[in-house]
Residue frames as a rotation matrix with the C-alpha (Angstrom) as fourth column:
MET 1
-0.707 -0.193 0.680 -19.79
0.126 -0.981 -0.147 96.50
0.695 -0.018 0.718 -48.33
ASP 2
-0.001 0.674 -0.739 -21.49
0.961 0.204 0.185 97.81
0.275 -0.710 -0.648 -45.20
PHE 3
-0.033 0.078 0.996 -22.77
-0.069 -0.995 0.075 101.09
0.997 -0.066 0.038 -43.75
TYR 4
-0.284 -0.163 -0.945 -22.23
0.886 0.332 -0.324 102.01
0.367 -0.929 0.050 -40.12
LYS 5
0.817 0.468 0.336 -23.60
0.228 -0.798 0.558 104.52
0.529 -0.379 -0.759 -37.66
PRO 6
0.180 -0.811 0.556 -21.02
-0.587 -0.542 -0.601 106.52
0.789 -0.218 -0.574 -35.64
GLU 7
0.294 -0.046 0.955 -21.58
-0.923 0.245 0.296 104.41
-0.248 -0.968 0.030 -32.53
GLU 8
0.935 0.102 0.341 -21.02
-0.028 0.976 -0.215 101.25
-0.355 0.192 0.915 -34.60
ILE 9
0.750 -0.659 0.059 -17.76
0.086 0.010 -0.996 102.39
0.656 0.752 0.064 -36.20
LYS 10
0.638 -0.515 0.572 -15.85
-0.763 -0.522 0.381 103.17
0.103 -0.680 -0.726 -32.98
GLY 11
0.568 -0.399 0.720 -14.54
-0.214 0.773 0.597 99.66
-0.794 -0.493 0.354 -32.60
LEU 12
0.665 -0.277 0.694 -13.14
0.718 0.494 -0.490 99.79
-0.207 0.824 0.527 -36.15
TYR 13
0.927 -0.331 -0.178 -11.04
-0.347 -0.935 -0.073 102.97
-0.142 0.130 -0.981 -35.83
GLY 14
0.226 -0.908 0.352 -7.94
-0.340 0.265 0.902 100.82
-0.913 -0.324 -0.249 -35.42
GLN 15
-0.165 -0.260 0.952 -8.32
0.705 0.643 0.298 99.36
-0.690 0.720 0.077 -38.90
ILE 16
0.788 0.490 0.373 -9.58
0.613 -0.562 -0.555 102.58
-0.062 0.666 -0.744 -40.53
ALA 17
0.746 -0.508 -0.430 -6.64
-0.252 -0.813 0.525 104.78
-0.616 -0.283 -0.735 -39.45
PRO 18
-0.269 -0.903 0.335 -3.97
0.113 0.316 0.942 102.77
-0.956 0.291 0.016 -41.36
VAL 19
0.063 0.363 0.930 -6.11
0.968 0.206 -0.146 102.86
-0.244 0.909 -0.338 -44.53
TYR 20
0.938 0.314 -0.144 -6.34
0.293 -0.944 -0.151 106.65
-0.184 0.099 -0.978 -44.20
ARG 21
0.376 -0.879 -0.295 -2.58
-0.313 -0.420 0.852 107.04
-0.872 -0.228 -0.433 -43.79
VAL 22
-0.400 -0.525 0.752 -1.75
0.480 0.579 0.659 104.76
-0.781 0.624 0.021 -46.73
ALA 23
0.370 0.648 0.665 -4.35
0.910 -0.109 -0.400 106.40
-0.186 0.753 -0.631 -49.00
PHE 24
0.989 0.125 -0.073 -3.25
0.113 -0.983 -0.147 109.99
-0.090 0.137 -0.986 -48.49
ALA 25
0.171 -0.983 -0.058 0.45
-0.143 -0.084 0.986 109.13
-0.975 -0.160 -0.155 -48.67
GLY 26
-0.327 -0.247 0.912 -0.16
0.745 0.527 0.409 108.09
-0.581 0.814 0.011 -52.29
GLU 27
-0.998 -0.026 0.054 -1.05
0.056 -0.729 0.682 110.04
0.021 0.684 0.729 -55.41
PRO 28
0.230 -0.416 0.880 -2.44
0.593 -0.657 -0.465 112.58
0.772 0.629 0.096 -55.98
TRP 29
0.949 0.255 0.183 -2.00
0.020 -0.629 0.777 113.84
0.313 -0.734 -0.602 -52.37
PHE 30
0.131 -0.965 -0.228 1.46
0.439 0.263 -0.859 112.60
0.889 0.012 0.458 -51.29
GLU 31
0.395 0.074 0.916 0.78
-0.693 -0.631 0.350 113.59
0.603 -0.773 -0.198 -47.66
VAL 32
0.225 -0.448 -0.865 3.44
0.319 0.873 -0.369 111.52
0.921 -0.193 0.340 -45.90
SER 33
-0.345 -0.436 -0.831 4.59
0.933 -0.061 -0.355 113.82
0.104 -0.898 0.428 -43.10
LYS 34
0.791 0.565 -0.236 3.75
0.601 -0.790 0.120 117.14
-0.119 -0.236 -0.964 -41.45
CYS 35
-0.267 -0.841 0.471 5.75
0.793 -0.469 -0.388 120.22
0.548 0.270 0.792 -42.35
ALA 36
-0.507 0.017 -0.862 6.03
0.724 -0.535 -0.436 123.22
-0.469 -0.844 0.259 -40.01
ALA 37
0.592 0.803 0.077 3.58
0.751 -0.514 -0.415 126.05
-0.293 0.303 -0.907 -40.56
ASN 38
0.918 -0.372 -0.138 6.49
-0.394 -0.898 -0.197 128.50
-0.051 0.235 -0.971 -40.60
GLY 39
0.748 -0.661 -0.053 9.74
0.582 0.693 -0.427 127.30
0.319 0.288 0.903 -42.08
SER 40
0.314 -0.737 -0.599 13.21
0.661 -0.283 0.695 128.33
-0.681 -0.614 0.398 -40.96
ASN 41
-0.737 -0.584 0.341 13.66
0.638 -0.434 0.636 130.07
-0.223 0.686 0.692 -44.32
GLY 42
-0.706 0.510 -0.491 10.37
-0.343 -0.853 -0.394 131.97
-0.620 -0.110 0.777 -44.07
GLN 43
-0.626 0.473 -0.620 8.56
-0.612 0.196 0.766 129.69
0.484 0.859 0.167 -46.51
LYS 44
-0.261 0.637 0.725 5.44
-0.679 0.412 -0.607 127.62
-0.686 -0.651 0.325 -45.80
CYS 45
-0.989 -0.071 0.127 4.63
0.023 0.783 0.621 124.27
-0.144 0.618 -0.773 -47.35
VAL 46
-0.479 0.864 -0.158 1.25
-0.706 -0.272 0.654 124.10
0.522 0.425 0.740 -49.14
GLY 47
0.477 0.804 -0.354 -1.27
-0.358 0.546 0.758 122.52
0.803 -0.235 0.548 -46.78
SER 48
0.207 -0.511 0.835 1.49
-0.978 -0.106 0.178 122.02
-0.003 -0.853 -0.521 -44.19
PHE 49
0.780 0.009 0.626 2.17
-0.088 0.991 0.096 118.52
-0.620 -0.130 0.774 -45.51
SER 50
-0.053 -0.864 -0.501 5.21
-0.934 -0.134 0.330 116.99
-0.353 0.485 -0.800 -47.15
SER 51
0.812 0.261 -0.522 5.81
-0.487 0.796 -0.359 113.99
0.322 0.545 0.774 -49.41
LEU 52
-0.156 -0.981 -0.112 9.07
-0.621 0.185 -0.762 113.31
0.768 -0.050 -0.638 -47.57
PRO 53
0.261 0.160 -0.952 9.54
0.493 0.826 0.274 110.43
0.830 -0.541 0.136 -45.11
VAL 54
0.990 0.080 0.117 9.77
-0.069 -0.454 0.889 111.36
0.124 -0.888 -0.444 -41.42
GLY 55
0.486 -0.869 -0.096 13.33
0.462 0.162 0.872 112.41
-0.742 -0.468 0.480 -40.60
SER 56
0.015 -0.463 0.886 14.03
0.993 -0.098 -0.068 114.05
0.119 0.881 0.458 -43.98
MET 57
-0.537 -0.234 -0.811 15.02
0.354 -0.935 0.035 117.67
-0.766 -0.268 0.584 -44.51
CYS 58
0.459 0.794 0.399 12.44
0.778 -0.143 -0.612 119.73
-0.429 0.591 -0.683 -46.41
GLU 59
-0.588 -0.733 0.342 14.03
0.802 -0.473 0.364 121.92
-0.105 0.489 0.866 -49.08
SER 60
0.002 0.683 0.731 10.89
0.634 -0.566 0.527 124.06
0.773 0.462 -0.434 -49.37
CYS 61
0.823 0.427 0.373 10.71
-0.009 -0.648 0.762 125.35
0.568 -0.631 -0.529 -45.79
GLY 62
-0.037 -0.966 0.255 14.16
-0.483 -0.207 -0.851 124.39
0.875 -0.154 -0.459 -44.45
ASN 63
0.085 0.133 0.988 12.87
-0.986 0.155 0.064 122.24
-0.145 -0.979 0.144 -41.59
ARG 64
-0.914 -0.292 -0.284 13.30
-0.312 0.950 0.027 118.56
0.262 0.113 -0.959 -40.78
VAL 65
0.085 0.994 -0.074 9.99
-0.724 0.112 0.680 116.71
0.684 -0.004 0.729 -40.86
THR 66
-0.807 -0.508 0.303 9.51
-0.540 0.426 -0.726 114.80
0.240 -0.749 -0.617 -37.62
THR 67
-0.490 0.699 0.521 5.92
-0.284 0.437 -0.854 113.53
-0.824 -0.566 -0.016 -37.50
PRO 68
-0.731 0.313 0.606 3.65
0.652 0.581 0.487 111.52
-0.200 0.752 -0.629 -39.82
ALA 69
-0.823 0.471 0.318 1.00
-0.161 -0.730 0.665 113.41
0.545 0.495 0.676 -41.74
TYR 70
0.209 0.958 0.195 -1.76
-0.685 0.001 0.729 111.57
0.698 -0.286 0.657 -39.91
GLU 71
-0.878 -0.472 0.076 -1.44
-0.357 0.540 -0.762 109.96
0.319 -0.697 -0.643 -36.48
LYS 72
-0.551 0.695 -0.461 -4.01
0.539 0.719 0.439 107.54
0.637 -0.007 -0.771 -35.08
ASP 73
-0.417 0.402 -0.815 -5.02
0.808 -0.246 -0.535 109.65
-0.416 -0.882 -0.222 -32.07
GLU 74
-0.788 0.077 -0.610 -5.44
-0.241 -0.952 0.190 112.69
-0.566 0.297 0.769 -34.29
LEU 75
-0.800 0.496 -0.339 -7.66
-0.265 0.216 0.940 110.77
0.539 0.841 -0.042 -36.72
VAL 76
-0.472 0.633 -0.614 -9.77
0.803 0.596 -0.003 109.25
0.364 -0.494 -0.789 -33.94
ALA 77
-0.559 0.228 -0.797 -10.34
0.439 -0.734 -0.518 112.72
-0.703 -0.640 0.311 -32.48
LYS 78
-0.848 0.231 -0.476 -11.46
-0.508 -0.610 0.608 113.94
-0.150 0.758 0.635 -35.88
PHE 79
-0.656 0.620 -0.431 -13.86
0.111 0.644 0.757 111.03
0.747 0.448 -0.491 -36.34
GLU 80
-0.463 0.465 -0.754 -15.24
0.886 0.231 -0.402 111.45
-0.012 -0.854 -0.519 -32.82
LEU 81
-0.774 0.164 -0.612 -15.87
-0.025 -0.973 -0.229 115.16
-0.633 -0.162 0.757 -33.41
LEU 82
-0.775 0.520 -0.359 -18.01
-0.457 -0.069 0.887 114.30
0.436 0.851 0.291 -36.44
ALA 83
-0.512 0.576 -0.637 -19.97
0.546 0.791 0.276 111.77
0.663 -0.206 -0.720 -34.41
ARG 84
-0.520 0.261 -0.813 -20.71
0.773 -0.262 -0.578 114.33
-0.364 -0.929 -0.065 -31.67
THR 85
-0.647 0.072 -0.759 -21.64
-0.012 -0.996 -0.085 117.28
-0.762 -0.046 0.646 -33.82
ARG 86
-0.270 0.560 -0.784 -23.74
-0.933 -0.352 0.070 116.10
-0.237 0.750 0.617 -36.79
PRO 87
0.707 0.513 0.487 -25.64
-0.322 0.846 -0.425 113.20
-0.630 0.144 0.763 -38.37
THR 88
-0.157 -0.890 -0.429 -22.88
-0.957 0.029 0.290 111.01
-0.246 0.456 -0.855 -39.82
SER 89
0.887 0.378 0.266 -22.69
-0.294 0.905 -0.306 107.78
-0.356 0.193 0.914 -41.79
TRP 90
-0.187 -0.982 0.011 -19.72
-0.749 0.150 0.645 105.49
-0.635 0.112 -0.764 -42.53
TYR 91
0.888 0.363 -0.283 -19.11
-0.458 0.635 -0.622 103.00
-0.046 0.682 0.730 -45.33
LEU 92
-0.079 -0.939 0.335 -16.50
-0.734 0.283 0.618 100.21
-0.675 -0.197 -0.711 -45.43
GLU 93
0.766 0.148 -0.625 -15.38
-0.537 0.681 -0.497 97.66
0.353 0.717 0.602 -47.97
GLU 94
0.125 -0.713 0.690 -13.39
-0.835 0.300 0.461 94.72
-0.535 -0.634 -0.558 -46.68
SER 95
0.396 -0.096 -0.913 -11.69
-0.598 0.728 -0.336 91.61
0.697 0.679 0.230 -48.00
GLU 96
0.878 -0.067 -0.475 -10.10
0.316 0.826 0.466 88.60
0.361 -0.559 0.747 -46.40
ILE 97
-0.066 -0.988 -0.142 -6.86
0.885 0.008 -0.465 90.59
0.461 -0.156 0.874 -46.03
GLY 98
-0.624 -0.160 -0.764 -8.33
0.656 -0.639 -0.402 93.71
-0.425 -0.752 0.504 -44.46
THR 99
0.429 0.768 -0.476 -10.21
0.405 -0.634 -0.659 96.98
-0.808 0.090 -0.583 -45.03
THR 100
-0.302 -0.544 0.783 -9.71
0.932 0.005 0.362 98.13
-0.201 0.839 0.506 -48.61
LEU 101
-0.593 0.158 0.790 -11.86
0.284 -0.877 0.389 101.29
0.754 0.454 0.475 -48.69
ALA 102
-0.306 0.532 -0.790 -13.58
0.899 -0.111 -0.423 103.57
-0.313 -0.840 -0.444 -46.19
ALA 103
-0.595 0.186 0.782 -15.75
0.320 -0.838 0.443 106.66
0.738 0.513 0.439 -46.58
VAL 104
-0.484 0.463 -0.743 -17.62
0.779 -0.160 -0.606 109.06
-0.399 -0.872 -0.283 -44.34
ALA 105
-0.548 0.402 0.733 -20.45
0.347 -0.688 0.637 111.48
0.761 0.604 0.237 -45.11
TRP 106
-0.607 0.351 -0.713 -22.42
0.715 -0.149 -0.683 113.89
-0.346 -0.924 -0.161 -42.95
LEU 107
0.215 0.860 0.463 -25.31
0.919 -0.338 0.201 116.32
0.330 0.382 -0.863 -42.96
ALA 108
-0.335 -0.291 -0.896 -24.87
0.610 -0.792 0.029 120.12
-0.718 -0.537 0.443 -42.93
THR 109
0.825 0.537 -0.176 -25.81
0.257 -0.634 -0.729 123.34
-0.503 0.556 -0.661 -44.71
PRO 110
0.574 -0.618 0.537 -23.52
0.659 -0.041 -0.751 124.70
0.486 0.785 0.384 -47.46
SER 111
0.510 -0.397 0.763 -22.44
-0.431 -0.886 -0.173 127.61
0.744 -0.241 -0.623 -45.25
GLU 112
0.772 -0.230 0.592 -21.53
-0.505 0.344 0.792 125.23
-0.386 -0.910 0.149 -42.41
ILE 113
0.738 -0.510 0.442 -19.50
0.621 0.770 -0.148 123.09
-0.264 0.384 0.885 -44.80
ALA 114
0.539 -0.531 0.654 -17.72
0.332 -0.579 -0.745 126.14
0.774 0.618 -0.136 -46.21
ARG 115
0.658 -0.260 0.707 -16.84
-0.671 -0.629 0.393 127.40
0.343 -0.733 -0.588 -42.74
GLU 116
0.690 -0.339 0.640 -15.36
-0.339 0.630 0.699 124.07
-0.640 -0.699 0.319 -41.69
ARG 117
0.491 -0.459 0.741 -13.77
0.638 0.768 0.053 122.79
-0.594 0.446 0.670 -44.88
TYR 118
0.248 -0.401 0.882 -12.75
0.808 -0.417 -0.417 126.04
0.535 0.816 0.221 -46.58
PRO 119
0.675 0.043 -0.736 -11.47
0.594 -0.624 0.508 128.31
-0.438 -0.780 -0.447 -43.78
ASP 120
-0.319 -0.893 -0.318 -8.61
0.359 -0.425 0.831 129.42
-0.877 0.151 0.456 -46.07
VAL 121
-0.884 0.121 0.451 -10.95
0.418 -0.223 0.881 130.20
0.207 0.967 0.146 -49.01
PRO 122
-0.679 0.633 -0.372 -13.57
0.073 -0.446 -0.892 132.70
-0.730 -0.633 0.257 -47.74
ALA 123
-0.598 0.437 -0.672 -15.08
-0.793 -0.447 0.415 133.08
-0.119 0.781 0.613 -51.21
MET 124
-0.887 0.218 -0.407 -16.40
0.042 0.916 0.399 129.52
0.460 0.337 -0.822 -51.04
LYS 125
-0.707 0.665 -0.238 -19.15
0.398 0.096 -0.912 130.40
-0.584 -0.740 -0.333 -48.54
ASP 126
-0.155 0.660 -0.735 -20.93
-0.550 -0.676 -0.491 132.78
-0.821 0.328 0.468 -50.90
TRP 127
-0.592 -0.125 -0.796 -20.24
-0.788 0.297 0.540 130.54
0.169 0.947 -0.275 -53.87
MET 128
-0.951 0.192 -0.241 -21.73
0.218 0.972 -0.084 127.46
0.218 -0.132 -0.967 -52.20
THR 129
-0.497 0.818 -0.289 -24.79
0.339 -0.123 -0.933 129.22
-0.799 -0.561 -0.217 -50.79
SER 130
-0.224 0.412 -0.883 -25.54
-0.779 -0.620 -0.091 130.88
-0.585 0.668 0.460 -54.13
LEU 131
-0.717 -0.125 -0.686 -25.32
-0.586 0.641 0.495 127.44
0.378 0.757 -0.533 -55.76
MET 132
-0.600 0.383 -0.702 -27.27
0.353 0.915 0.197 125.34
0.718 -0.130 -0.684 -53.24
GLY 133
0.300 0.753 0.586 -28.99
-0.257 -0.528 0.809 127.75
0.919 -0.394 0.035 -50.86
GLU 134
-0.452 -0.448 0.771 -29.13
-0.829 -0.107 -0.549 126.98
0.329 -0.887 -0.323 -47.14
TYR 135
0.733 0.679 -0.037 -30.80
-0.638 0.706 0.309 123.60
0.236 -0.203 0.950 -47.20
GLU 136
0.158 -0.671 0.725 -28.98
-0.631 0.496 0.597 120.72
-0.760 -0.552 -0.344 -45.56
ILE 137
0.591 -0.082 -0.803 -27.10
-0.698 0.448 -0.559 118.47
0.405 0.890 0.208 -47.97
GLY 138
0.908 -0.388 0.156 -24.96
0.259 0.815 0.519 115.35
-0.328 -0.431 0.841 -47.66
TRP 139
0.552 -0.805 -0.217 -21.24
-0.833 -0.523 -0.180 116.13
0.032 0.280 -0.959 -47.62
LEU 140
0.921 -0.347 -0.179 -19.06
0.308 0.927 -0.212 113.26
0.239 0.140 0.961 -48.82
ASP 141
0.850 -0.523 0.068 -16.15
-0.461 -0.674 0.578 114.25
-0.257 -0.522 -0.813 -46.63
GLU 142
-0.220 -0.973 0.073 -13.62
-0.870 0.229 0.437 111.47
-0.442 0.032 -0.896 -47.19
VAL 143
0.957 0.289 -0.025 -13.21
-0.273 0.871 -0.409 108.46
-0.097 0.398 0.912 -49.49
PHE 144
0.114 -0.993 -0.007 -9.93
-0.991 -0.115 0.066 106.60
-0.066 -0.001 -0.998 -49.02
ALA 145
0.946 0.204 -0.254 -8.59
-0.265 0.935 -0.235 103.28
0.190 0.289 0.938 -50.26
ASN 146
0.268 -0.867 0.419 -5.66
-0.497 0.248 0.831 101.08
-0.825 -0.431 -0.365 -49.33
LYS 147
0.694 0.020 -0.720 -4.12
-0.713 0.157 -0.683 100.38
0.099 0.987 0.123 -52.74
SER 148
-0.489 -0.871 0.045 -1.50
-0.865 0.478 -0.154 98.14
0.112 -0.114 -0.987 -51.21
LEU 149
-0.545 0.398 0.738 -4.35
-0.155 0.817 -0.556 95.70
-0.824 -0.417 -0.384 -50.51
LYS 150
0.296 0.674 0.677 -6.44
0.718 0.310 -0.623 96.45
-0.630 0.670 -0.393 -53.59
PRO 151
-0.632 -0.757 -0.170 -4.48
0.469 -0.547 0.694 98.25
-0.618 0.359 0.700 -56.34
SER 152
-0.944 0.315 -0.101 -7.46
-0.270 -0.556 0.786 98.97
0.192 0.769 0.609 -58.63
GLY 153
-0.423 0.870 -0.253 -11.25
0.293 0.395 0.871 98.91
0.857 0.295 -0.422 -58.86
ASN 154
-0.833 0.019 -0.553 -11.79
0.552 -0.044 -0.833 100.68
-0.040 -0.999 0.026 -55.55
LEU 155
-0.709 0.611 -0.354 -14.57
-0.481 -0.785 -0.391 102.92
-0.516 -0.107 0.850 -56.91
ARG 156
-0.914 0.361 -0.185 -16.52
0.087 0.620 0.780 100.08
0.396 0.697 -0.598 -58.52
ASN 157
-0.239 0.857 -0.457 -19.29
0.942 0.318 0.105 100.48
0.236 -0.405 -0.883 -55.92
PHE 158
-0.966 -0.243 -0.085 -19.28
0.257 -0.937 -0.237 104.28
-0.022 -0.251 0.968 -55.94
LYS 159
-0.534 0.828 0.171 -22.90
-0.326 -0.388 0.862 104.56
0.780 0.404 0.477 -57.10
ALA 160
0.240 0.629 -0.739 -24.25
0.459 0.598 0.658 102.23
0.856 -0.497 -0.145 -54.42
MET 161
-0.455 -0.502 -0.735 -22.16
0.887 -0.184 -0.423 104.00
0.077 -0.845 0.529 -51.79
CYS 162
-0.984 0.058 0.167 -23.46
-0.051 -0.998 0.041 107.45
0.169 0.032 0.985 -52.70
LYS 163
-0.179 0.982 -0.057 -27.08
-0.284 0.004 0.959 106.30
0.942 0.188 0.278 -52.87
GLY 164
0.123 0.179 -0.976 -26.67
0.749 0.628 0.210 104.59
0.651 -0.757 -0.057 -49.51
PHE 165
-0.793 -0.445 -0.417 -25.29
0.608 -0.627 -0.486 107.74
-0.045 -0.639 0.768 -47.92
ALA 166
-0.805 0.525 0.277 -28.11
-0.353 -0.798 0.488 109.86
0.477 0.295 0.828 -49.36
LEU 167
0.076 0.867 -0.492 -30.71
0.081 0.486 0.870 107.41
0.994 -0.106 -0.033 -48.06
ARG 168
0.004 -0.137 -0.991 -29.23
0.926 0.375 -0.049 107.28
0.378 -0.917 0.129 -44.56
LEU 169
-0.852 -0.350 -0.390 -28.80
0.475 -0.830 -0.293 111.05
-0.221 -0.434 0.873 -44.32
GLY 170
0.057 0.996 -0.067 -32.24
0.789 -0.086 -0.608 111.74
-0.612 -0.018 -0.791 -45.82
VAL 171
-0.039 -0.152 -0.988 -31.07
-0.312 -0.937 0.157 113.99
-0.949 0.315 -0.011 -48.67
ASP 172
0.874 0.287 0.391 -31.27
0.299 0.316 -0.900 114.20
-0.383 0.904 0.191 -52.46
ILE 173
0.774 -0.623 0.112 -28.03
-0.309 -0.526 -0.792 116.17
0.552 0.579 -0.600 -52.88
LEU 174
0.729 -0.680 -0.084 -24.58
0.498 0.442 0.746 114.82
-0.470 -0.586 0.660 -52.14
ALA 175
0.885 -0.446 0.135 -21.54
-0.232 -0.672 -0.703 117.03
0.404 0.591 -0.698 -52.70
TYR 176
0.658 -0.744 -0.117 -17.78
0.526 0.342 0.778 116.75
-0.539 -0.574 0.617 -52.30
ARG 177
0.726 -0.551 -0.412 -14.47
-0.673 -0.691 -0.263 118.31
-0.140 0.468 -0.873 -53.33
THR 178
0.695 -0.502 0.515 -11.52
0.361 0.863 0.354 116.50
-0.622 -0.060 0.781 -54.84
ILE 179
0.179 -0.684 -0.707 -8.21
-0.858 -0.461 0.228 116.73
-0.482 0.566 -0.669 -56.68
ASN 180
-0.574 -0.341 0.744 -8.51
-0.106 0.932 0.346 113.07
-0.812 0.120 -0.571 -57.64
GLU 181
-0.586 0.325 -0.742 -9.54
-0.810 -0.252 0.529 112.68
-0.015 0.911 0.411 -61.27
ARG 182
-0.869 0.265 -0.417 -10.87
0.167 0.952 0.256 109.18
0.465 0.153 -0.872 -60.54
MET 183
-0.616 0.671 -0.412 -13.43
0.525 -0.039 -0.850 110.66
-0.587 -0.740 -0.329 -58.13
VAL 184
-0.370 0.465 -0.804 -14.63
-0.633 -0.760 -0.148 112.98
-0.680 0.454 0.575 -60.89
ALA 185
-0.702 0.028 -0.712 -14.75
-0.627 0.452 0.635 110.20
0.340 0.892 -0.300 -63.46
ALA 186
-0.904 0.371 -0.211 -16.68
0.424 0.841 -0.337 107.89
0.053 -0.395 -0.917 -61.12
ALA 187
-0.419 0.776 -0.471 -19.40
0.080 -0.485 -0.871 110.51
-0.904 -0.403 0.141 -60.58
LYS 188
-0.312 0.269 -0.911 -19.77
-0.885 -0.430 0.176 111.13
-0.345 0.862 0.372 -64.32
ARG 189
-0.858 -0.096 -0.505 -19.82
-0.327 0.860 0.391 107.39
0.397 0.501 -0.769 -65.04
ASP 190
-0.829 0.464 -0.312 -22.41
0.559 0.707 -0.433 106.52
0.019 -0.534 -0.846 -62.43
PHE 191
-0.226 0.778 -0.586 -24.71
0.564 -0.386 -0.730 109.55
-0.795 -0.495 -0.352 -62.34
LYS 192
-0.415 0.020 0.910 -24.47
0.905 -0.099 0.415 111.08
0.098 0.995 0.023 -65.83
GLU 193
-0.225 0.371 0.901 -27.00
0.319 -0.846 0.428 113.96
0.921 0.384 0.072 -66.12
LYS 194
0.782 0.560 -0.275 -27.52
0.409 -0.128 0.903 114.00
0.470 -0.819 -0.329 -62.35
VAL 195
0.280 -0.770 -0.573 -24.00
0.861 -0.063 0.505 115.27
-0.425 -0.634 0.646 -61.68
ASN 196
0.954 -0.130 0.269 -22.52
0.003 -0.895 -0.446 118.77
0.298 0.426 -0.854 -61.95
VAL 197
0.292 -0.927 -0.234 -18.74
0.948 0.248 0.199 119.12
-0.127 -0.280 0.952 -62.08
PHE 198
0.996 -0.047 0.080 -17.36
-0.042 -0.997 -0.059 122.57
0.082 0.056 -0.995 -61.22
GLU 199
0.505 -0.862 -0.047 -13.73
0.657 0.418 -0.627 122.69
0.560 0.286 0.778 -62.25
ARG 200
0.348 -0.487 -0.801 -11.04
0.808 -0.278 0.520 124.02
-0.476 -0.828 0.296 -59.94
ASN 201
-0.508 -0.691 -0.515 -9.85
0.491 -0.723 0.486 127.61
-0.708 -0.006 0.706 -60.35
SER 202
-0.970 0.157 0.185 -12.08
0.089 -0.481 0.872 128.36
0.226 0.862 0.453 -63.36
MET 203
-0.180 0.984 0.000 -15.62
0.089 0.016 0.996 127.43
0.980 0.179 -0.091 -62.26
VAL 204
0.809 0.367 -0.460 -15.04
0.454 0.107 0.884 127.34
0.374 -0.924 -0.081 -58.50
PRO 205
0.554 -0.611 0.565 -12.80
-0.540 -0.780 -0.315 129.65
0.634 -0.130 -0.762 -56.41
ASP 206
0.610 -0.361 0.705 -10.67
-0.544 0.457 0.704 126.80
-0.576 -0.813 0.082 -55.06
ARG 207
-0.321 -0.845 -0.427 -7.78
-0.938 0.221 0.268 124.53
-0.133 0.486 -0.864 -56.05
ARG 208
-0.848 0.101 0.521 -10.08
0.040 0.991 -0.127 121.46
-0.529 -0.087 -0.844 -55.95
ASP 209
-0.731 0.676 -0.097 -12.94
-0.098 0.036 0.994 120.38
0.675 0.736 0.040 -58.21
PHE 210
-0.703 0.615 0.357 -16.41
-0.517 -0.096 -0.851 120.62
-0.489 -0.783 0.385 -56.66
ILE 211
-0.871 0.374 -0.318 -18.89
0.016 0.670 0.742 117.84
0.490 0.642 -0.590 -57.44
VAL 212
-0.522 0.789 0.325 -22.64
-0.717 -0.198 -0.668 117.91
-0.463 -0.582 0.669 -56.85
ILE 213
-0.931 0.315 -0.186 -24.74
0.170 0.823 0.543 114.77
0.324 0.473 -0.819 -57.31
ASN 214
-0.554 0.816 0.165 -28.47
-0.801 -0.468 -0.373 115.52
-0.227 -0.339 0.913 -57.39
LEU 215
-0.962 0.168 0.213 -30.36
0.180 0.983 0.037 112.27
-0.203 0.074 -0.976 -56.94
GLY 216
-0.085 0.966 -0.245 -33.59
0.115 -0.235 -0.965 114.18
-0.990 -0.110 -0.091 -57.43
GLY 217
0.083 0.033 0.996 -32.57
0.900 0.426 -0.089 114.47
-0.427 0.904 0.005 -61.07
ASN 218
0.931 0.298 0.212 -32.49
0.361 -0.843 -0.398 118.25
0.060 0.447 -0.893 -61.52
GLN 219
-0.048 -0.984 0.169 -29.20
0.916 -0.111 -0.385 119.86
0.398 0.136 0.907 -62.54
LEU 220
0.125 0.014 -0.992 -28.13
0.709 -0.701 0.079 123.02
-0.694 -0.713 -0.098 -60.71
């Protein structure tokens, strides 16, 4: 396992992009292709993604899906934007057959994170700032694994990864959102009393769980 600065990761985008596509095509996301924002029948697919292969007809919105959920140029542009706009750190795990897991974290205030990652849930800005104030925190933006290369055990080094991100970003608090139960379980397993889990829809005004790891040891 290795950590990388943004300028060091550029040459590895070609191997990271396929891991991203494979990871989010699987459960629990099933983001295989893009679906039109406005369907021919007036309906809109949740998140504008579909689990259907490219070329299939979507019964939800009435359109034929024609493009993959995530294309390499689109992903590279996203990664480059992070590198230009904020302190960012990358983490990779590799084996003799390729990259098995990648993750990226960056530094921002809760209101900045809410504006960028929750544009469709305005209530999250007030919720996050009331929870964590306006101090900069580490945002664990993406963790994605290629299960075709490594079917299980991909979060075995989760604790070391999170501590490494916090150290490189200079923070005590690392937060993220997820619909993946394994990401919740890994935080509880590795950080115990240092983690707060805010459950989707009941404790947090969003469809995803919100996790806060406080390496300083104080619960929120």
